[in-house]
PQR file with spaces between the fields and no chain letter, atoms N, CA, C, O and H, PARSE charges and radii, in Angstrom:
ATOM       1  N    MET     1       2.342  -64.007   48.428 -0.4000 1.5000
ATOM       2  CA   MET     1       1.433  -62.892   48.401 -0.0000 2.0000
ATOM       3  C    MET     1       2.403  -61.715   47.808  0.5500 1.7000
ATOM       4  O    MET     1       1.975  -60.763   47.157 -0.5500 1.4000
ATOM       5  N    SER     2       3.375  -61.869   48.040 -0.4000 1.5000
ATOM       6  CA   SER     2       4.101  -60.618   47.805 -0.0000 2.0000
ATOM       7  C    SER     2       4.320  -60.227   46.117  0.5500 1.7000
ATOM       8  O    SER     2       4.436  -59.181   45.478 -0.5500 1.4000
ATOM       9  H    SER     2       3.723  -62.644   48.570  0.4000 1.0000
ATOM      10  N    SER     3       4.307  -61.676   45.802 -0.4000 1.5000
ATOM      11  CA   SER     3       4.405  -61.615   44.246 -0.0000 2.0000
ATOM      12  C    SER     3       3.103  -61.257   42.995  0.5500 1.7000
ATOM      13  O    SER     3       3.163  -60.975   41.798 -0.5500 1.4000
ATOM      14  H    SER     3       4.213  -62.525   46.320  0.4000 1.0000
ATOM      15  N    LYS     4       2.065  -61.420   43.883 -0.4000 1.5000
ATOM      16  CA   LYS     4       0.615  -60.706   43.503 -0.0000 2.0000
ATOM      17  C    LYS     4       1.030  -59.249   43.693  0.5500 1.7000
ATOM      18  O    LYS     4       0.862  -58.627   42.644 -0.5500 1.4000
ATOM      19  H    LYS     4       2.016  -61.649   44.855  0.4000 1.0000
ATOM      20  N    LYS     5       1.355  -58.749   44.356 -0.4000 1.5000
ATOM      21  CA   LYS     5       1.407  -57.122   44.707 -0.0000 2.0000
ATOM      22  C    LYS     5       2.439  -56.668   43.308  0.5500 1.7000
ATOM      23  O    LYS     5       2.200  -55.749   42.525 -0.5500 1.4000
ATOM      24  H    LYS     5       1.492  -59.255   45.207  0.4000 1.0000
ATOM      25  N    LYS     6       3.452  -57.469   43.281 -0.4000 1.5000
ATOM      26  CA   LYS     6       4.365  -56.776   42.224 -0.0000 2.0000
ATOM      27  C    LYS     6       3.905  -57.413   40.654  0.5500 1.7000
ATOM      28  O    LYS     6       4.736  -57.369   39.747 -0.5500 1.4000
ATOM      29  H    LYS     6       3.645  -58.215   43.917  0.4000 1.0000
ATOM      30  N    ASN     7       3.018  -57.793   40.497 -0.4000 1.5000
ATOM      31  CA   ASN     7       2.706  -58.062   39.514 -0.0000 2.0000
ATOM      32  C    ASN     7       1.135  -57.273   38.847  0.5500 1.7000
ATOM      33  O    ASN     7       0.585  -57.469   37.763 -0.5500 1.4000
ATOM      34  H    ASN     7       2.343  -57.829   41.234  0.4000 1.0000
ATOM      35  N    ALA     8       0.700  -56.250   40.115 -0.4000 1.5000
ATOM      36  CA   ALA     8      -0.520  -55.859   39.670 -0.0000 2.0000
ATOM      37  C    ALA     8      -0.574  -54.588   39.101  0.5500 1.7000
ATOM      38  O    ALA     8       0.330  -53.798   39.373 -0.5500 1.4000
ATOM      39  H    ALA     8       1.147  -56.092   40.996  0.4000 1.0000
ATOM      40  N    PRO     9      -1.531  -54.238   38.315 -0.5600 1.5000
ATOM      41  CA   PRO     9      -1.470  -53.159   37.276  0.2800 2.0000
ATOM      42  C    PRO     9      -1.575  -51.959   38.254  0.5500 1.7000
ATOM      43  O    PRO     9      -2.305  -52.036   39.242 -0.5500 1.4000
ATOM      44  N    LEU    10      -0.791  -50.770   37.957 -0.4000 1.5000
ATOM      45  CA   LEU    10      -0.720  -49.474   38.481 -0.0000 2.0000
ATOM      46  C    LEU    10      -1.917  -48.996   38.363  0.5500 1.7000
ATOM      47  O    LEU    10      -2.490  -49.105   37.280 -0.5500 1.4000
ATOM      48  H    LEU    10      -0.198  -50.707   37.154  0.4000 1.0000
ATOM      49  N    PRO    11      -2.560  -48.348   39.490 -0.5600 1.5000
ATOM      50  CA   PRO    11      -3.904  -47.378   39.242  0.2800 2.0000
ATOM      51  C    PRO    11      -3.570  -46.390   38.119  0.5500 1.7000
ATOM      52  O    PRO    11      -2.433  -46.022   37.824 -0.5500 1.4000
ATOM      53  N    ALA    12      -4.913  -45.945   37.431 -0.4000 1.5000
ATOM      54  CA   ALA    12      -4.866  -44.876   36.818 -0.0000 2.0000
ATOM      55  C    ALA    12      -5.194  -43.303   37.083  0.5500 1.7000
ATOM      56  O    ALA    12      -6.172  -42.597   36.834 -0.5500 1.4000
ATOM      57  H    ALA    12      -5.837  -46.244   37.671  0.4000 1.0000
ATOM      58  N    SER    13      -3.895  -43.067   37.720 -0.4000 1.5000
ATOM      59  CA   SER    13      -3.574  -41.755   38.303 -0.0000 2.0000
ATOM      60  C    SER    13      -2.857  -41.045   37.273  0.5500 1.7000
ATOM      61  O    SER    13      -2.662  -41.472   36.136 -0.5500 1.4000
ATOM      62  H    SER    13      -3.101  -43.640   37.922  0.4000 1.0000
ATOM      63  N    SER    14      -2.451  -39.862   37.765 -0.4000 1.5000
ATOM      64  CA   SER    14      -1.459  -38.601   37.314 -0.0000 2.0000
ATOM      65  C    SER    14      -0.061  -38.879   37.290  0.5500 1.7000
ATOM      66  O    SER    14       0.786  -38.413   36.528 -0.5500 1.4000
ATOM      67  H    SER    14      -2.609  -39.514   38.689  0.4000 1.0000
ATOM      68  N    ALA    15       0.130  -40.045   38.612 -0.4000 1.5000
ATOM      69  CA   ALA    15       1.336  -40.168   38.653 -0.0000 2.0000
ATOM      70  C    ALA    15       1.777  -41.204   37.396  0.5500 1.7000
ATOM      71  O    ALA    15       2.854  -41.114   36.808 -0.5500 1.4000
ATOM      72  H    ALA    15      -0.558  -40.424   39.230  0.4000 1.0000
ATOM      73  N    GLY    16       0.861  -42.083   37.134 -0.4000 1.5000
ATOM      74  CA   GLY    16       1.084  -43.409   36.353 -0.0000 2.0000
ATOM      75  C    GLY    16       1.590  -42.262   34.861  0.5500 1.7000
ATOM      76  O    GLY    16       2.693  -42.117   34.334 -0.5500 1.4000
ATOM      77  H    GLY    16      -0.015  -42.156   37.611  0.4000 1.0000
ATOM      78  N    LEU    17       0.049  -41.518   34.506 -0.4000 1.5000
ATOM      79  CA   LEU    17       0.778  -40.998   33.237 -0.0000 2.0000
ATOM      80  C    LEU    17       2.432  -40.093   33.286  0.5500 1.7000
ATOM      81  O    LEU    17       3.271  -40.303   32.410 -0.5500 1.4000
ATOM      82  H    LEU    17      -0.847  -41.636   34.935  0.4000 1.0000
ATOM      83  N    LEU    18       2.593  -39.445   34.043 -0.4000 1.5000
ATOM      84  CA   LEU    18       3.832  -38.689   34.400 -0.0000 2.0000
ATOM      85  C    LEU    18       5.069  -39.473   34.473  0.5500 1.7000
ATOM      86  O    LEU    18       6.202  -39.003   34.370 -0.5500 1.4000
ATOM      87  H    LEU    18       1.911  -39.274   34.754  0.4000 1.0000
ATOM      88  N    ARG    19       4.717  -40.903   34.690 -0.4000 1.5000
ATOM      89  CA   ARG    19       6.047  -41.621   34.440 -0.0000 2.0000
ATOM      90  C    ARG    19       6.255  -42.331   33.501  0.5500 1.7000
ATOM      91  O    ARG    19       7.263  -43.014   33.318 -0.5500 1.4000
ATOM      92  H    ARG    19       3.797  -41.285   34.774  0.4000 1.0000
ATOM      93  N    PHE    20       4.871  -42.193   32.487 -0.4000 1.5000
ATOM      94  CA   PHE    20       4.969  -43.274   31.021 -0.0000 2.0000
ATOM      95  C    PHE    20       5.438  -42.131   29.827  0.5500 1.7000
ATOM      96  O    PHE    20       5.715  -42.390   28.656 -0.5500 1.4000
ATOM      97  H    PHE    20       4.052  -41.639   32.635  0.4000 1.0000
ATOM      98  N    PHE    21       5.441  -40.702   30.532 -0.4000 1.5000
ATOM      99  CA   PHE    21       5.673  -39.643   29.321 -0.0000 2.0000
ATOM     100  C    PHE    21       6.992  -39.265   29.877  0.5500 1.7000
ATOM     101  O    PHE    21       7.653  -38.575   29.100 -0.5500 1.4000
ATOM     102  H    PHE    21       5.216  -40.491   31.483  0.4000 1.0000
ATOM     103  N    GLU    22       7.447  -39.481   30.798 -0.4000 1.5000
ATOM     104  CA   GLU    22       9.346  -39.462   31.327 -0.0000 2.0000
ATOM     105  C    GLU    22      10.116  -40.155   30.603  0.5500 1.7000
ATOM     106  O    GLU    22      11.217  -39.728   30.254 -0.5500 1.4000
ATOM     107  H    GLU    22       6.910  -40.041   31.429  0.4000 1.0000
ATOM     108  N    ASP    23       9.558  -41.583   30.190 -0.4000 1.5000
ATOM     109  CA   ASP    23      10.101  -42.512   29.868 -0.0000 2.0000
ATOM     110  C    ASP    23      10.863  -42.203   28.263  0.5500 1.7000
ATOM     111  O    ASP    23      10.222  -41.728   27.326 -0.5500 1.4000
ATOM     112  H    ASP    23       8.664  -41.929   30.474  0.4000 1.0000
ATOM     113  N    GLU    24      12.518  -42.621   28.168 -0.4000 1.5000
ATOM     114  CA   GLU    24      13.159  -41.965   26.834 -0.0000 2.0000
ATOM     115  C    GLU    24      12.645  -42.719   25.878  0.5500 1.7000
ATOM     116  O    GLU    24      12.969  -43.845   26.257 -0.5500 1.4000
ATOM     117  H    GLU    24      13.039  -43.007   28.930  0.4000 1.0000
ATOM     118  N    THR    25      11.995  -42.863   24.783 -0.4000 1.5000
ATOM     119  CA   THR    25      11.456  -43.628   23.415 -0.0000 2.0000
ATOM     120  C    THR    25      12.624  -43.347   22.119  0.5500 1.7000
ATOM     121  O    THR    25      13.337  -42.344   22.088 -0.5500 1.4000
ATOM     122  H    THR    25      11.732  -41.948   24.476  0.4000 1.0000
ATOM     123  N    LYS    26      12.642  -44.053   21.448 -0.4000 1.5000
ATOM     124  CA   LYS    26      13.948  -44.096   20.175 -0.0000 2.0000
ATOM     125  C    LYS    26      12.612  -43.180   19.061  0.5500 1.7000
ATOM     126  O    LYS    26      11.394  -43.044   19.175 -0.5500 1.4000
ATOM     127  H    LYS    26      12.063  -44.868   21.473  0.4000 1.0000
ATOM     128  N    GLY    27      13.442  -42.800   18.219 -0.4000 1.5000
ATOM     129  CA   GLY    27      12.957  -42.123   17.180 -0.0000 2.0000
ATOM     130  C    GLY    27      13.199  -40.457   17.099  0.5500 1.7000
ATOM     131  O    GLY    27      14.098  -39.923   17.747 -0.5500 1.4000
ATOM     132  H    GLY    27      14.431  -42.910   18.126  0.4000 1.0000
ATOM     133  N    ILE    28      12.208  -39.639   16.148 -0.4000 1.5000
ATOM     134  CA   ILE    28      13.167  -38.437   15.960 -0.0000 2.0000
ATOM     135  C    ILE    28      12.218  -37.480   16.977  0.5500 1.7000
ATOM     136  O    ILE    28      11.018  -37.722   17.107 -0.5500 1.4000
ATOM     137  H    ILE    28      11.478  -40.073   15.622  0.4000 1.0000
ATOM     138  N    LYS    29      12.860  -36.402   17.663 -0.4000 1.5000
ATOM     139  CA   LYS    29      11.852  -35.541   18.739 -0.0000 2.0000
ATOM     140  C    LYS    29      12.096  -34.475   17.989  0.5500 1.7000
ATOM     141  O    LYS    29      13.102  -34.266   17.310 -0.5500 1.4000
ATOM     142  H    LYS    29      13.835  -36.205   17.558  0.4000 1.0000
ATOM     143  N    ILE    30      10.975  -33.672   18.150 -0.4000 1.5000
ATOM     144  CA   ILE    30      10.383  -32.748   17.375 -0.0000 2.0000
ATOM     145  C    ILE    30      10.011  -31.738   18.086  0.5500 1.7000
ATOM     146  O    ILE    30       9.088  -32.208   18.750 -0.5500 1.4000
ATOM     147  H    ILE    30      10.159  -33.842   18.702  0.4000 1.0000
ATOM     148  N    LYS    31      10.149  -30.473   18.429 -0.4000 1.5000
ATOM     149  CA   LYS    31       9.150  -29.580   19.603 -0.0000 2.0000
ATOM     150  C    LYS    31       7.699  -29.609   18.864  0.5500 1.7000
ATOM     151  O    LYS    31       7.597  -29.791   17.651 -0.5500 1.4000
ATOM     152  H    LYS    31      10.900  -30.091   17.890  0.4000 1.0000
ATOM     153  N    PRO    32       6.850  -29.457   19.526 -0.5600 1.5000
ATOM     154  CA   PRO    32       5.558  -28.947   18.849  0.2800 2.0000
ATOM     155  C    PRO    32       5.611  -27.686   18.534  0.5500 1.7000
ATOM     156  O    PRO    32       4.526  -27.467   17.994 -0.5500 1.4000
ATOM     157  N    GLU    33       6.287  -26.614   18.547 -0.4000 1.5000
ATOM     158  CA   GLU    33       6.009  -25.326   18.139 -0.0000 2.0000
ATOM     159  C    GLU    33       6.689  -25.825   16.237  0.5500 1.7000
ATOM     160  O    GLU    33       6.120  -25.545   15.183 -0.5500 1.4000
ATOM     161  H    GLU    33       7.168  -26.791   18.986  0.4000 1.0000
ATOM     162  N    VAL    34       7.750  -26.441   16.372 -0.4000 1.5000
ATOM     163  CA   VAL    34       8.203  -26.914   14.877 -0.0000 2.0000
ATOM     164  C    VAL    34       7.084  -27.091   14.112  0.5500 1.7000
ATOM     165  O    VAL    34       6.728  -26.453   13.121 -0.5500 1.4000
ATOM     166  H    VAL    34       8.213  -26.669   17.229  0.4000 1.0000
ATOM     167  N    VAL    35       6.438  -28.234   14.793 -0.4000 1.5000
ATOM     168  CA   VAL    35       5.271  -28.673   14.334 -0.0000 2.0000
ATOM     169  C    VAL    35       3.978  -28.002   13.573  0.5500 1.7000
ATOM     170  O    VAL    35       3.527  -28.155   12.438 -0.5500 1.4000
ATOM     171  H    VAL    35       6.727  -28.752   15.599  0.4000 1.0000
ATOM     172  N    LEU    36       3.595  -27.232   14.638 -0.4000 1.5000
ATOM     173  CA   LEU    36       3.002  -26.119   14.581 -0.0000 2.0000
ATOM     174  C    LEU    36       3.407  -24.919   13.213  0.5500 1.7000
ATOM     175  O    LEU    36       2.556  -24.344   12.535 -0.5500 1.4000
ATOM     176  H    LEU    36       3.961  -27.108   15.561  0.4000 1.0000
ATOM     177  N    GLY    37       4.431  -24.813   13.113 -0.4000 1.5000
ATOM     178  CA   GLY    37       5.147  -23.932   12.337 -0.0000 2.0000
ATOM     179  C    GLY    37       5.320  -24.398   10.735  0.5500 1.7000
ATOM     180  O    GLY    37       5.138  -23.708    9.733 -0.5500 1.4000
ATOM     181  H    GLY    37       5.123  -25.280   13.664  0.4000 1.0000
ATOM     182  N    VAL    38       5.676  -25.609   10.818 -0.4000 1.5000
ATOM     183  CA   VAL    38       5.624  -26.420    9.542 -0.0000 2.0000
ATOM     184  C    VAL    38       4.285  -26.531    8.914  0.5500 1.7000
ATOM     185  O    VAL    38       4.126  -26.629    7.698 -0.5500 1.4000
ATOM     186  H    VAL    38       5.824  -26.170   11.633  0.4000 1.0000
ATOM     187  N    THR    39       3.192  -26.510    9.912 -0.4000 1.5000
ATOM     188  CA   THR    39       2.003  -26.912    9.273 -0.0000 2.0000
ATOM     189  C    THR    39       1.130  -25.561    8.879  0.5500 1.7000
ATOM     190  O    THR    39       0.119  -25.588    8.177 -0.5500 1.4000
ATOM     191  H    THR    39       3.321  -26.430   10.901  0.4000 1.0000
ATOM     192  N    GLY    40       1.612  -24.585    9.362 -0.4000 1.5000
ATOM     193  CA   GLY    40       0.991  -23.162    9.288 -0.0000 2.0000
ATOM     194  C    GLY    40       1.792  -22.594    8.360  0.5500 1.7000
ATOM     195  O    GLY    40       1.346  -21.601    7.786 -0.5500 1.4000
ATOM     196  H    GLY    40       2.433  -24.563    9.932  0.4000 1.0000
ATOM     197  N    GLY    41       3.319  -23.152    7.959 -0.4000 1.5000
ATOM     198  CA   GLY    41       3.868  -22.850    6.706 -0.0000 2.0000
ATOM     199  C    GLY    41       3.033  -23.390    5.212  0.5500 1.7000
ATOM     200  O    GLY    41       2.502  -22.692    4.349 -0.5500 1.4000
ATOM     201  H    GLY    41       3.682  -23.959    8.426  0.4000 1.0000
ATOM     202  N    LEU    42       3.130  -24.596    5.279 -0.4000 1.5000
ATOM     203  CA   LEU    42       2.345  -25.667    4.549 -0.0000 2.0000
ATOM     204  C    LEU    42       1.337  -24.656    4.075  0.5500 1.7000
ATOM     205  O    LEU    42       1.635  -23.859    3.186 -0.5500 1.4000
ATOM     206  H    LEU    42       3.562  -25.164    5.980  0.4000 1.0000
ATOM     207  N    ILE    43      -0.374  -24.673    4.896 -0.4000 1.5000
ATOM     208  CA   ILE    43      -0.791  -23.977    4.975 -0.0000 2.0000
ATOM     209  C    ILE    43      -0.914  -22.591    4.104  0.5500 1.7000
ATOM     210  O    ILE    43      -1.649  -22.394    3.136 -0.5500 1.4000
ATOM     211  H    ILE    43      -0.616  -25.321    5.618  0.4000 1.0000
ATOM     212  N    GLY    44      -0.201  -21.896    4.576 -0.4000 1.5000
ATOM     213  CA   GLY    44       0.153  -20.349    3.930 -0.0000 2.0000
ATOM     214  C    GLY    44       0.488  -20.354    2.788  0.5500 1.7000
ATOM     215  O    GLY    44       0.180  -19.365    2.123 -0.5500 1.4000
ATOM     216  H    GLY    44       0.396  -22.056    5.362  0.4000 1.0000
ATOM     217  N    ILE    45       1.279  -21.522    2.101 -0.4000 1.5000
ATOM     218  CA   ILE    45       1.833  -21.840    0.830 -0.0000 2.0000
ATOM     219  C    ILE    45       0.741  -21.908   -0.406  0.5500 1.7000
ATOM     220  O    ILE    45       0.506  -21.339   -1.472 -0.5500 1.4000
ATOM     221  H    ILE    45       1.530  -22.326    2.641  0.4000 1.0000
ATOM     222  N    SER    46       0.079  -23.277    0.660 -0.4000 1.5000
ATOM     223  CA   SER    46      -0.924  -23.756   -0.366 -0.0000 2.0000
ATOM     224  C    SER    46      -2.223  -22.503   -0.662  0.5500 1.7000
ATOM     225  O    SER    46      -2.671  -22.387   -1.803 -0.5500 1.4000
ATOM     226  H    SER    46       0.270  -23.740    1.526  0.4000 1.0000
ATOM     227  N    LEU    47      -2.746  -21.614    0.485 -0.4000 1.5000
ATOM     228  CA   LEU    47      -3.328  -20.609   -0.195 -0.0000 2.0000
ATOM     229  C    LEU    47      -2.666  -19.606   -1.021  0.5500 1.7000
ATOM     230  O    LEU    47      -3.261  -19.205   -2.022 -0.5500 1.4000
ATOM     231  H    LEU    47      -2.383  -21.708    1.412  0.4000 1.0000
ATOM     232  N    ILE    48      -1.451  -19.126   -0.716 -0.4000 1.5000
ATOM     233  CA   ILE    48      -1.284  -18.257   -1.717 -0.0000 2.0000
ATOM     234  C    ILE    48      -0.699  -18.643   -2.958  0.5500 1.7000
ATOM     235  O    ILE    48      -0.173  -17.770   -3.647 -0.5500 1.4000
ATOM     236  H    ILE    48      -0.968  -19.452    0.097  0.4000 1.0000
ATOM     237  N    ILE    49      -0.719  -19.913   -3.366 -0.4000 1.5000
ATOM     238  CA   ILE    49      -0.730  -20.381   -4.844 -0.0000 2.0000
ATOM     239  C    ILE    49      -2.247  -20.776   -5.065  0.5500 1.7000
ATOM     240  O    ILE    49      -2.511  -20.844   -6.266 -0.5500 1.4000
ATOM     241  H    ILE    49      -1.147  -20.623   -2.806  0.4000 1.0000
ATOM     242  N    ARG    50      -3.173  -21.017   -4.343 -0.4000 1.5000
ATOM     243  CA   ARG    50      -4.480  -21.159   -4.824 -0.0000 2.0000
ATOM     244  C    ARG    50      -4.758  -19.528   -5.342  0.5500 1.7000
ATOM     245  O    ARG    50      -5.337  -19.321   -6.408 -0.5500 1.4000
ATOM     246  H    ARG    50      -2.959  -20.962   -3.368  0.4000 1.0000
ATOM     247  N    ILE    51      -4.214  -18.253   -4.349 -0.4000 1.5000
ATOM     248  CA   ILE    51      -4.665  -17.090   -4.941 -0.0000 2.0000
ATOM     249  C    ILE    51      -3.777  -16.595   -6.205  0.5500 1.7000
ATOM     250  O    ILE    51      -4.269  -15.857   -7.058 -0.5500 1.4000
ATOM     251  H    ILE    51      -3.743  -18.421   -3.482  0.4000 1.0000
ATOM     252  N    LEU    52      -2.700  -16.962   -6.256 -0.4000 1.5000
ATOM     253  CA   LEU    52      -1.976  -16.714   -7.579 -0.0000 2.0000
ATOM     254  C    LEU    52      -2.164  -17.259   -8.803  0.5500 1.7000
ATOM     255  O    LEU    52      -1.867  -16.673   -9.844 -0.5500 1.4000
ATOM     256  H    LEU    52      -2.300  -17.562   -5.563  0.4000 1.0000
ATOM     257  N    PHE    53      -2.777  -18.660   -8.733 -0.4000 1.5000
ATOM     258  CA   PHE    53      -3.322  -19.650   -9.796 -0.0000 2.0000
ATOM     259  C    PHE    53      -4.782  -20.260   -9.724  0.5500 1.7000
ATOM     260  O    PHE    53      -4.842  -21.489   -9.671 -0.5500 1.4000
ATOM     261  H    PHE    53      -3.018  -19.136   -7.887  0.4000 1.0000
ATOM     262  N    PRO    54      -5.852  -19.612   -9.716 -0.5600 1.5000
ATOM     263  CA   PRO    54      -6.805  -19.892   -9.740  0.2800 2.0000
ATOM     264  C    PRO    54      -7.471  -20.825  -10.666  0.5500 1.7000
ATOM     265  O    PRO    54      -7.298  -20.529  -11.849 -0.5500 1.4000
ATOM     266  N    VAL    55      -8.060  -21.689  -10.485 -0.4000 1.5000
ATOM     267  CA   VAL    55      -8.422  -22.827  -11.496 -0.0000 2.0000
ATOM     268  C    VAL    55      -9.940  -22.315  -12.082  0.5500 1.7000
ATOM     269  O    VAL    55     -10.538  -22.989  -12.920 -0.5500 1.4000
ATOM     270  H    VAL    55      -8.201  -21.930   -9.524  0.4000 1.0000
């Protein structure tokens, strides 16, 4: 009976989500602020180009 309890799925609670996000994964780690900054910069550059070089 104990083998069934070990293989049972975890309940969908906040503890399970926290455990998922605490796991280390491979890949590039970028802060969200950097992603937002780069995105805002690209939007700004595209707007400036659009204003300076109208079609």
